[in-house]
PyMOL Python script that loads the backbone (N, CA, C, O; Angstrom):
from pymol import cmd

cmd.read_pdbstr("""\
ATOM      1  N   UNK A   1       0.839  -1.177   0.000  1.00  0.00           N
ATOM      2  CA  UNK A   1       0.000   0.000   0.000  1.00  0.00           C
ATOM      3  C   UNK A   1       0.879   1.234   0.000  1.00  0.00           C
ATOM      4  O   UNK A   1       1.934   1.265   0.634  1.00  0.00           O
ATOM      5  N   UNK A   2       0.427   2.252  -0.723  1.00  0.00           N
ATOM      6  CA  UNK A   2       1.207   3.478  -0.808  1.00  0.00           C
ATOM      7  C   UNK A   2       0.836   4.469   0.283  1.00  0.00           C
ATOM      8  O   UNK A   2       1.676   5.272   0.688  1.00  0.00           O
ATOM      9  N   UNK A   3      -0.390   4.435   0.766  1.00  0.00           N
ATOM     10  CA  UNK A   3      -0.849   5.401   1.754  1.00  0.00           C
ATOM     11  C   UNK A   3      -0.501   4.895   3.160  1.00  0.00           C
ATOM     12  O   UNK A   3      -1.068   3.910   3.633  1.00  0.00           O
ATOM     13  N   UNK A   4       0.429   5.575   3.810  1.00  0.00           N
ATOM     14  CA  UNK A   4       0.880   5.141   5.136  1.00  0.00           C
ATOM     15  C   UNK A   4      -0.249   5.212   6.150  1.00  0.00           C
ATOM     16  O   UNK A   4      -0.392   4.307   6.972  1.00  0.00           O
ATOM     17  N   UNK A   5      -1.047   6.259   6.111  1.00  0.00           N
ATOM     18  CA  UNK A   5      -2.130   6.407   7.080  1.00  0.00           C
ATOM     19  C   UNK A   5      -3.159   5.291   6.947  1.00  0.00           C
ATOM     20  O   UNK A   5      -3.660   4.784   7.951  1.00  0.00           O
ATOM     21  N   UNK A   6      -3.472   4.910   5.730  1.00  0.00           N
ATOM     22  CA  UNK A   6      -4.414   3.818   5.510  1.00  0.00           C
ATOM     23  C   UNK A   6      -3.831   2.503   6.019  1.00  0.00           C
ATOM     24  O   UNK A   6      -4.516   1.740   6.700  1.00  0.00           O
ATOM     25  N   UNK A   7      -2.583   2.243   5.694  1.00  0.00           N
ATOM     26  CA  UNK A   7      -1.912   1.026   6.151  1.00  0.00           C
ATOM     27  C   UNK A   7      -1.831   1.007   7.683  1.00  0.00           C
ATOM     28  O   UNK A   7      -2.073  -0.027   8.307  1.00  0.00           O
ATOM     29  N   UNK A   8      -1.496   2.135   8.274  1.00  0.00           N
ATOM     30  CA  UNK A   8      -1.395   2.239   9.720  1.00  0.00           C
ATOM     31  C   UNK A   8      -2.755   1.978  10.373  1.00  0.00           C
ATOM     32  O   UNK A   8      -2.828   1.288  11.389  1.00  0.00           O
ATOM     33  N   UNK A   9      -3.822   2.518   9.805  1.00  0.00           N
ATOM     34  CA  UNK A   9      -5.163   2.290  10.334  1.00  0.00           C
ATOM     35  C   UNK A   9      -5.579   0.843  10.260  1.00  0.00           C
ATOM     36  O   UNK A   9      -6.183   0.320  11.196  1.00  0.00           O
ATOM     37  N   UNK A  10      -5.262   0.183   9.153  1.00  0.00           N
ATOM     38  CA  UNK A  10      -5.598  -1.237   9.002  1.00  0.00           C
ATOM     39  C   UNK A  10      -4.818  -2.076  10.012  1.00  0.00           C
ATOM     40  O   UNK A  10      -5.378  -2.973  10.642  1.00  0.00           O
ATOM     41  N   UNK A  11      -3.530  -1.785  10.164  1.00  0.00           N
ATOM     42  CA  UNK A  11      -2.724  -2.539  11.122  1.00  0.00           C
ATOM     43  C   UNK A  11      -3.205  -2.311  12.547  1.00  0.00           C
ATOM     44  O   UNK A  11      -3.234  -3.243  13.351  1.00  0.00           O
ATOM     45  N   UNK A  12      -3.579  -1.090  12.863  1.00  0.00           N
ATOM     46  CA  UNK A  12      -4.041  -0.780  14.215  1.00  0.00           C
ATOM     47  C   UNK A  12      -5.346  -1.507  14.523  1.00  0.00           C
ATOM     48  O   UNK A  12      -5.533  -2.023  15.625  1.00  0.00           O
ATOM     49  N   UNK A  13      -6.247  -1.545  13.538  1.00  0.00           N
ATOM     50  CA  UNK A  13      -7.530  -2.213  13.781  1.00  0.00           C
ATOM     51  C   UNK A  13      -7.391  -3.724  13.827  1.00  0.00           C
ATOM     52  O   UNK A  13      -8.199  -4.405  14.458  1.00  0.00           O
ATOM     53  N   UNK A  14      -6.360  -4.258  13.156  1.00  0.00           N
ATOM     54  CA  UNK A  14      -6.174  -5.709  13.160  1.00  0.00           C
ATOM     55  C   UNK A  14      -5.310  -6.172  14.321  1.00  0.00           C
ATOM     56  O   UNK A  14      -5.154  -7.376  14.524  1.00  0.00           O
ATOM     57  N   UNK A  15      -4.742  -5.242  15.091  1.00  0.00           N
ATOM     58  CA  UNK A  15      -3.921  -5.626  16.239  1.00  0.00           C
ATOM     59  C   UNK A  15      -2.581  -6.192  15.830  1.00  0.00           C
ATOM     60  O   UNK A  15      -2.138  -7.199  16.382  1.00  0.00           O
ATOM     61  N   UNK A  16      -1.933  -5.562  14.875  1.00  0.00           N
ATOM     62  CA  UNK A  16      -0.662  -6.055  14.367  1.00  0.00           C
ATOM     63  C   UNK A  16       0.431  -5.971  15.438  1.00  0.00           C
ATOM     64  O   UNK A  16       0.619  -4.928  16.064  1.00  0.00           O
ATOM     65  N   UNK A  17       1.150  -7.084  15.639  1.00  0.00           N
ATOM     66  CA  UNK A  17       2.253  -7.099  16.595  1.00  0.00           C
ATOM     67  C   UNK A  17       3.415  -6.258  16.086  1.00  0.00           C
ATOM     68  O   UNK A  17       4.147  -5.659  16.874  1.00  0.00           O
ATOM     69  N   UNK A  18       3.582  -6.215  14.778  1.00  0.00           N
ATOM     70  CA  UNK A  18       4.657  -5.421  14.190  1.00  0.00           C
ATOM     71  C   UNK A  18       4.449  -3.932  14.488  1.00  0.00           C
ATOM     72  O   UNK A  18       5.404  -3.220  14.800  1.00  0.00           O
ATOM     73  N   UNK A  19       3.215  -3.471  14.392  1.00  0.00           N
ATOM     74  CA  UNK A  19       2.917  -2.075  14.680  1.00  0.00           C
ATOM     75  C   UNK A  19       3.137  -1.771  16.152  1.00  0.00           C
ATOM     76  O   UNK A  19       3.661  -0.710  16.491  1.00  0.00           O
ATOM     77  N   UNK A  20       2.747  -2.681  17.030  1.00  0.00           N
ATOM     78  CA  UNK A  20       2.965  -2.478  18.463  1.00  0.00           C
ATOM     79  C   UNK A  20       4.455  -2.374  18.777  1.00  0.00           C
ATOM     80  O   UNK A  20       4.873  -1.518  19.556  1.00  0.00           O
ATOM     81  N   UNK A  21       5.247  -3.242  18.172  1.00  0.00           N
ATOM     82  CA  UNK A  21       6.692  -3.214  18.404  1.00  0.00           C
ATOM     83  C   UNK A  21       7.292  -1.911  17.884  1.00  0.00           C
ATOM     84  O   UNK A  21       8.170  -1.331  18.524  1.00  0.00           O
ATOM     85  N   UNK A  22       6.822  -1.451  16.727  1.00  0.00           N
ATOM     86  CA  UNK A  22       7.306  -0.196  16.156  1.00  0.00           C
ATOM     87  C   UNK A  22       6.960   0.982  17.058  1.00  0.00           C
ATOM     88  O   UNK A  22       7.791   1.863  17.280  1.00  0.00           O
ATOM     89  N   UNK A  23       5.736   0.998  17.578  1.00  0.00           N
ATOM     90  CA  UNK A  23       5.329   2.079  18.467  1.00  0.00           C
ATOM     91  C   UNK A  23       6.144   2.074  19.757  1.00  0.00           C
ATOM     92  O   UNK A  23       6.502   3.135  20.268  1.00  0.00           O
ATOM     93  N   UNK A  24       6.439   0.895  20.284  1.00  0.00           N
ATOM     94  CA  UNK A  24       7.247   0.804  21.498  1.00  0.00           C
ATOM     95  C   UNK A  24       8.669   1.298  21.261  1.00  0.00           C
ATOM     96  O   UNK A  24       9.236   1.977  22.117  1.00  0.00           O
ATOM     97  N   UNK A  25       9.262   0.960  20.091  1.00  0.00           N
ATOM     98  CA  UNK A  25      10.609   1.435  19.759  1.00  0.00           C
ATOM     99  C   UNK A  25      10.625   2.945  19.633  1.00  0.00           C
ATOM    100  O   UNK A  25      11.542   3.596  20.133  1.00  0.00           O
ATOM    101  N   UNK A  26       9.615   3.520  18.965  1.00  0.00           N
ATOM    102  CA  UNK A  26       9.545   4.972  18.813  1.00  0.00           C
ATOM    103  C   UNK A  26       9.370   5.656  20.159  1.00  0.00           C
ATOM    104  O   UNK A  26       9.971   6.701  20.409  1.00  0.00           O
ATOM    105  N   UNK A  27       8.553   5.075  21.024  1.00  0.00           N
ATOM    106  CA  UNK A  27       8.339   5.643  22.350  1.00  0.00           C
ATOM    107  C   UNK A  27       9.630   5.634  23.159  1.00  0.00           C
ATOM    108  O   UNK A  27       9.970   6.626  23.803  1.00  0.00           O
ATOM    109  N   UNK A  28      10.352   4.506  23.125  1.00  0.00           N
ATOM    110  CA  UNK A  28      11.624   4.431  23.859  1.00  0.00           C
ATOM    111  C   UNK A  28      12.629   5.430  23.304  1.00  0.00           C
ATOM    112  O   UNK A  28      13.362   6.048  24.076  1.00  0.00           O
ATOM    113  N   UNK A  29      12.683   5.606  21.987  1.00  0.00           N
ATOM    114  CA  UNK A  29      13.615   6.566  21.385  1.00  0.00           C
ATOM    115  C   UNK A  29      13.267   7.996  21.808  1.00  0.00           C
ATOM    116  O   UNK A  29      14.159   8.786  22.117  1.00  0.00           O
ATOM    117  N   UNK A  30      11.981   8.327  21.821  1.00  0.00           N
ATOM    118  CA  UNK A  30      11.562   9.661  22.239  1.00  0.00           C
ATOM    119  C   UNK A  30      11.865   9.898  23.714  1.00  0.00           C
ATOM    120  O   UNK A  30      12.286  10.990  24.094  1.00  0.00           O
ATOM    121  N   UNK A  31      11.652   8.879  24.550  1.00  0.00           N
ATOM    122  CA  UNK A  31      11.952   9.023  25.971  1.00  0.00           C
ATOM    123  C   UNK A  31      13.444   9.212  26.203  1.00  0.00           C
ATOM    124  O   UNK A  31      13.845  10.041  27.021  1.00  0.00           O
ATOM    125  N   UNK A  32      14.272   8.445  25.485  1.00  0.00           N
ATOM    126  CA  UNK A  32      15.719   8.572  25.633  1.00  0.00           C
ATOM    127  C   UNK A  32      16.183   9.962  25.211  1.00  0.00           C
ATOM    128  O   UNK A  32      17.016  10.568  25.885  1.00  0.00           O
ATOM    129  N   UNK A  33      15.654  10.469  24.109  1.00  0.00           N
ATOM    130  CA  UNK A  33      16.017  11.813  23.648  1.00  0.00           C
ATOM    131  C   UNK A  33      15.600  12.864  24.675  1.00  0.00           C
ATOM    132  O   UNK A  33      16.347  13.806  24.938  1.00  0.00           O
ATOM    133  N   UNK A  34      14.413  12.706  25.254  1.00  0.00           N
ATOM    134  CA  UNK A  34      13.937  13.655  26.263  1.00  0.00           C
ATOM    135  C   UNK A  34      14.850  13.651  27.489  1.00  0.00           C
ATOM    136  O   UNK A  34      15.230  14.712  27.983  1.00  0.00           O
ATOM    137  N   UNK A  35      15.205  12.453  27.982  1.00  0.00           N
ATOM    138  CA  UNK A  35      16.050  12.371  29.171  1.00  0.00           C
ATOM    139  C   UNK A  35      17.451  12.908  28.899  1.00  0.00           C
ATOM    140  O   UNK A  35      18.045  13.540  29.772  1.00  0.00           O
ATOM    141  N   UNK A  36      17.986  12.669  27.710  1.00  0.00           N
ATOM    142  CA  UNK A  36      19.310  13.183  27.382  1.00  0.00           C
ATOM    143  C   UNK A  36      19.293  14.709  27.333  1.00  0.00           C
ATOM    144  O   UNK A  36      20.217  15.360  27.821  1.00  0.00           O
ATOM    145  N   UNK A  37      18.237  15.278  26.743  1.00  0.00           N
ATOM    146  CA  UNK A  37      18.151  16.740  26.671  1.00  0.00           C
ATOM    147  C   UNK A  37      17.911  17.358  28.042  1.00  0.00           C
ATOM    148  O   UNK A  37      18.442  18.427  28.342  1.00  0.00           O
ATOM    149  N   UNK A  38      17.115  16.693  28.876  1.00  0.00           N
ATOM    150  CA  UNK A  38      16.799  17.274  30.177  1.00  0.00           C
ATOM    151  C   UNK A  38      17.988  17.210  31.130  1.00  0.00           C
ATOM    152  O   UNK A  38      18.076  18.019  32.054  1.00  0.00           O
ATOM    153  N   UNK A  39      18.898  16.269  30.925  1.00  0.00           N
ATOM    154  CA  UNK A  39      20.068  16.151  31.791  1.00  0.00           C
ATOM    155  C   UNK A  39      21.265  16.942  31.292  1.00  0.00           C
ATOM    156  O   UNK A  39      22.283  17.009  31.981  1.00  0.00           O
ATOM    157  N   UNK A  40      21.172  17.539  30.123  1.00  0.00           N
ATOM    158  CA  UNK A  40      22.289  18.300  29.566  1.00  0.00           C
ATOM    159  C   UNK A  40      22.390  19.658  30.247  1.00  0.00           C
ATOM    160  O   UNK A  40      21.384  20.262  30.618  1.00  0.00           O
ATOM    161  N   UNK A  41      23.615  20.122  30.403  1.00  0.00           N
ATOM    162  CA  UNK A  41      23.833  21.443  30.980  1.00  0.00           C
ATOM    163  C   UNK A  41      23.428  22.505  29.960  1.00  0.00           C
ATOM    164  O   UNK A  41      23.761  22.381  28.782  1.00  0.00           O
ATOM    165  N   UNK A  42      22.723  23.536  30.387  1.00  0.00           N
ATOM    166  CA  UNK A  42      22.353  24.598  29.448  1.00  0.00           C
ATOM    167  C   UNK A  42      23.579  25.405  29.030  1.00  0.00           C
ATOM    168  O   UNK A  42      24.483  25.633  29.833  1.00  0.00           O
ATOM    169  N   UNK A  43      23.602  25.827  27.794  1.00  0.00           N
ATOM    170  CA  UNK A  43      24.717  26.605  27.259  1.00  0.00           C
ATOM    171  C   UNK A  43      24.473  28.076  27.537  1.00  0.00           C
ATOM    172  O   UNK A  43      23.437  28.622  27.158  1.00  0.00           O
ATOM    173  N   UNK A  44      25.417  28.711  28.193  1.00  0.00           N
ATOM    174  CA  UNK A  44      25.273  30.115  28.552  1.00  0.00           C
ATOM    175  C   UNK A  44      26.140  31.025  27.697  1.00  0.00           C
ATOM    176  O   UNK A  44      26.222  32.224  27.962  1.00  0.00           O
ATOM    177  N   UNK A  45      26.774  30.486  26.697  1.00  0.00           N
ATOM    178  CA  UNK A  45      27.590  31.310  25.819  1.00  0.00           C
ATOM    179  C   UNK A  45      29.053  31.290  26.223  1.00  0.00           C
ATOM    180  O   UNK A  45      29.429  30.743  27.259  1.00  0.00           O
ATOM    181  N   UNK A  46      29.855  31.894  25.385  1.00  0.00           N
ATOM    182  CA  UNK A  46      31.289  31.968  25.628  1.00  0.00           C
ATOM    183  C   UNK A  46      31.607  33.238  26.399  1.00  0.00           C
ATOM    184  O   UNK A  46      30.817  34.181  26.429  1.00  0.00           O
ATOM    185  N   UNK A  47      32.776  33.244  27.019  1.00  0.00           N
ATOM    186  CA  UNK A  47      33.234  34.455  27.670  1.00  0.00           C
ATOM    187  C   UNK A  47      33.202  34.368  29.173  1.00  0.00           C
ATOM    188  O   UNK A  47      32.887  33.333  29.760  1.00  0.00           O
ATOM    189  N   UNK A  48      33.537  35.489  29.778  1.00  0.00           N
ATOM    190  CA  UNK A  48      33.567  35.539  31.232  1.00  0.00           C
ATOM    191  C   UNK A  48      34.775  34.822  31.786  1.00  0.00           C
ATOM    192  O   UNK A  48      35.683  34.433  31.051  1.00  0.00           O
ATOM    193  N   UNK A  49      34.771  34.653  33.085  1.00  0.00           N
ATOM    194  CA  UNK A  49      35.895  34.015  33.776  1.00  0.00           C
ATOM    195  C   UNK A  49      36.055  32.561  33.343  1.00  0.00           C
ATOM    196  O   UNK A  49      37.178  32.090  33.164  1.00  0.00           O
ATOM    197  N   UNK A  50      34.951  31.852  33.174  1.00  0.00           N
ATOM    198  CA  UNK A  50      35.023  30.452  32.751  1.00  0.00           C
ATOM    199  C   UNK A  50      35.612  30.339  31.348  1.00  0.00           C
ATOM    200  O   UNK A  50      36.396  29.430  31.076  1.00  0.00           O
ATOM    201  N   UNK A  51      35.244  31.245  30.467  1.00  0.00           N
ATOM    202  CA  UNK A  51      35.792  31.225  29.113  1.00  0.00           C
ATOM    203  C   UNK A  51      37.289  31.460  29.108  1.00  0.00           C
ATOM    204  O   UNK A  51      38.013  30.832  28.336  1.00  0.00           O
ATOM    205  N   UNK A  52      37.763  32.358  29.961  1.00  0.00           N
ATOM    206  CA  UNK A  52      39.201  32.616  30.053  1.00  0.00           C
ATOM    207  C   UNK A  52      39.941  31.406  30.609  1.00  0.00           C
ATOM    208  O   UNK A  52      41.039  31.087  30.151  1.00  0.00           O
ATOM    209  N   UNK A  53      39.352  30.735  31.586  1.00  0.00           N
ATOM    210  CA  UNK A  53      39.973  29.533  32.137  1.00  0.00           C
ATOM    211  C   UNK A  53      40.081  28.447  31.074  1.00  0.00           C
ATOM    212  O   UNK A  53      41.110  27.781  30.967  1.00  0.00           O
ATOM    213  N   UNK A  54      39.028  28.269  30.294  1.00  0.00           N
ATOM    214  CA  UNK A  54      39.045  27.240  29.244  1.00  0.00           C
ATOM    215  C   UNK A  54      40.047  27.584  28.155  1.00  0.00           C
ATOM    216  O   UNK A  54      40.718  26.693  27.635  1.00  0.00           O
ATOM    217  N   UNK A  55      40.162  28.860  27.799  1.00  0.00           N
ATOM    218  CA  UNK A  55      41.132  29.273  26.785  1.00  0.00           C
ATOM    219  C   UNK A  55      42.551  29.055  27.297  1.00  0.00           C
ATOM    220  O   UNK A  55      43.406  28.565  26.558  1.00  0.00           O
ATOM    221  N   UNK A  56      42.811  29.413  28.550  1.00  0.00           N
ATOM    222  CA  UNK A  56      44.141  29.214  29.124  1.00  0.00           C
ATOM    223  C   UNK A  56      44.485  27.728  29.204  1.00  0.00           C
ATOM    224  O   UNK A  56      45.628  27.344  28.957  1.00  0.00           O
ATOM    225  N   UNK A  57      43.520  26.904  29.543  1.00  0.00           N
ATOM    226  CA  UNK A  57      43.746  25.458  29.595  1.00  0.00           C
ATOM    227  C   UNK A  57      44.095  24.930  28.205  1.00  0.00           C
ATOM    228  O   UNK A  57      45.004  24.113  28.064  1.00  0.00           O
ATOM    229  N   UNK A  58      43.384  25.388  27.189  1.00  0.00           N
ATOM    230  CA  UNK A  58      43.668  24.958  25.817  1.00  0.00           C
ATOM    231  C   UNK A  58      45.055  25.360  25.366  1.00  0.00           C
ATOM    232  O   UNK A  58      45.759  24.570  24.737  1.00  0.00           O
ATOM    233  N   UNK A  59      45.457  26.591  25.683  1.00  0.00           N
ATOM    234  CA  UNK A  59      46.793  27.068  25.310  1.00  0.00           C
ATOM    235  C   UNK A  59      47.857  26.258  26.039  1.00  0.00           C
ATOM    236  O   UNK A  59      48.871  25.893  25.443  1.00  0.00           O
ATOM    237  N   UNK A  60      47.640  25.974  27.314  1.00  0.00           N
ATOM    238  CA  UNK A  60      48.595  25.184  28.083  1.00  0.00           C
ATOM    239  C   UNK A  60      48.732  23.774  27.518  1.00  0.00           C
ATOM    240  O   UNK A  60      49.840  23.246  27.428  1.00  0.00           O
ATOM    241  N   UNK A  61      47.619  23.167  27.141  1.00  0.00           N
ATOM    242  CA  UNK A  61      47.662  21.820  26.556  1.00  0.00           C
ATOM    243  C   UNK A  61      48.435  21.836  25.243  1.00  0.00           C
ATOM    244  O   UNK A  61      49.243  20.941  24.994  1.00  0.00           O
ATOM    245  N   UNK A  62      48.200  22.836  24.405  1.00  0.00           N
ATOM    246  CA  UNK A  62      48.942  22.934  23.143  1.00  0.00           C
ATOM    247  C   UNK A  62      50.431  23.154  23.392  1.00  0.00           C
ATOM    248  O   UNK A  62      51.263  22.594  22.679  1.00  0.00           O
ATOM    249  N   UNK A  63      50.777  23.966  24.396  1.00  0.00           N
ATOM    250  CA  UNK A  63      52.169  24.206  24.736  1.00  0.00           C
ATOM    251  C   UNK A  63      52.858  22.914  25.180  1.00  0.00           C
ATOM    252  O   UNK A  63      53.981  22.627  24.764  1.00  0.00           O
ATOM    253  N   UNK A  64      52.175  22.134  26.031  1.00  0.00           N
ATOM    254  CA  UNK A  64      52.739  20.872  26.512  1.00  0.00           C
ATOM    255  C   UNK A  64      52.909  19.890  25.361  1.00  0.00           C
ATOM    256  O   UNK A  64      53.935  19.217  25.272  1.00  0.00           O
ATOM    257  N   UNK A  65      51.921  19.799  24.483  1.00  0.00           N
ATOM    258  CA  UNK A  65      52.047  18.905  23.321  1.00  0.00           C
ATOM    259  C   UNK A  65      53.191  19.330  22.420  1.00  0.00           C
ATOM    260  O   UNK A  65      53.944  18.486  21.934  1.00  0.00           O
ATOM    261  N   UNK A  66      53.331  20.631  22.191  1.00  0.00           N
ATOM    262  CA  UNK A  66      54.445  21.128  21.386  1.00  0.00           C
ATOM    263  C   UNK A  66      55.781  20.795  22.018  1.00  0.00           C
ATOM    264  O   UNK A  66      56.709  20.390  21.319  1.00  0.00           O
ATOM    265  N   UNK A  67      55.896  20.958  23.321  1.00  0.00           N
ATOM    266  CA  UNK A  67      57.124  20.632  24.043  1.00  0.00           C
ATOM    267  C   UNK A  67      57.456  19.148  23.898  1.00  0.00           C
ATOM    268  O   UNK A  67      58.606  18.780  23.657  1.00  0.00           O
ATOM    269  N   UNK A  68      56.428  18.295  24.048  1.00  0.00           N
ATOM    270  CA  UNK A  68      56.642  16.848  23.933  1.00  0.00           C
ATOM    271  C   UNK A  68      57.129  16.485  22.537  1.00  0.00           C
ATOM    272  O   UNK A  68      58.090  15.729  22.391  1.00  0.00           O
ATOM    273  N   UNK A  69      56.478  17.013  21.517  1.00  0.00           N
ATOM    274  CA  UNK A  69      56.880  16.682  20.146  1.00  0.00           C
ATOM    275  C   UNK A  69      58.255  17.242  19.809  1.00  0.00           C
ATOM    276  O   UNK A  69      59.041  16.575  19.135  1.00  0.00           O
ATOM    277  N   UNK A  70      58.561  18.460  20.267  1.00  0.00           N
ATOM    278  CA  UNK A  70      59.813  19.119  19.884  1.00  0.00           C
ATOM    279  C   UNK A  70      61.011  18.519  20.609  1.00  0.00           C
ATOM    280  O   UNK A  70      61.996  18.148  19.970  1.00  0.00           O
ATOM    281  N   UNK A  71      60.940  18.420  21.922  1.00  0.00           N
ATOM    282  CA  UNK A  71      62.123  18.070  22.690  1.00  0.00           C
ATOM    283  C   UNK A  71      62.188  16.595  23.099  1.00  0.00           C
ATOM    284  O   UNK A  71      63.284  16.047  23.222  1.00  0.00           O
ATOM    285  N   UNK A  72      61.069  15.957  23.306  1.00  0.00           N
ATOM    286  CA  UNK A  72      61.126  14.558  23.743  1.00  0.00           C
ATOM    287  C   UNK A  72      61.157  13.609  22.539  1.00  0.00           C
ATOM    288  O   UNK A  72      61.963  12.679  22.493  1.00  0.00           O
ATOM    289  N   UNK A  73      60.272  13.855  21.567  1.00  0.00           N
ATOM    290  CA  UNK A  73      60.233  12.977  20.387  1.00  0.00           C
ATOM    291  C   UNK A  73      61.152  13.454  19.277  1.00  0.00           C
ATOM    292  O   UNK A  73      61.467  12.683  18.370  1.00  0.00           O
ATOM    293  N   UNK A  74      61.589  14.698  19.326  1.00  0.00           N
ATOM    294  CA  UNK A  74      62.507  15.237  18.327  1.00  0.00           C
ATOM    295  C   UNK A  74      61.870  15.497  16.991  1.00  0.00           C
ATOM    296  O   UNK A  74      62.551  15.483  15.965  1.00  0.00           O
ATOM    297  N   UNK A  75      60.562  15.736  16.979  1.00  0.00           N
ATOM    298  CA  UNK A  75      59.837  16.020  15.737  1.00  0.00           C
ATOM    299  C   UNK A  75      59.610  17.518  15.652  1.00  0.00           C
ATOM    300  O   UNK A  75      59.100  18.124  16.594  1.00  0.00           O
ATOM    301  N   UNK A  76      59.989  18.129  14.517  1.00  0.00           N
ATOM    302  CA  UNK A  76      59.706  19.548  14.327  1.00  0.00           C
ATOM    303  C   UNK A  76      60.851  20.393  14.484  1.00  0.00           C
ATOM    304  O   UNK A  76      60.742  21.612  14.349  1.00  0.00           O
TER     305      UNK A  76
END
""", "prot")
cmd.dss("prot")
cmd.show_as("cartoon", "prot")
cmd.util.cbc("prot")
cmd.orient("prot")
């Protein structure tokens, strides 16, 4: 059948196990997405004291990696 709504209605009225399983999978996927979004930290933008700390940490990490490659491994 080409019409999804018609096919869905026929399956629903006939008590199709395949449709029930599909609905349960969709419900679980929607619940998982909701819980993941609700537990995520809200983004407040860049900048401020926290932004400076993160930038300094990034620069320090790059400096340490450069030191390791240049003087310990002899690359560069």
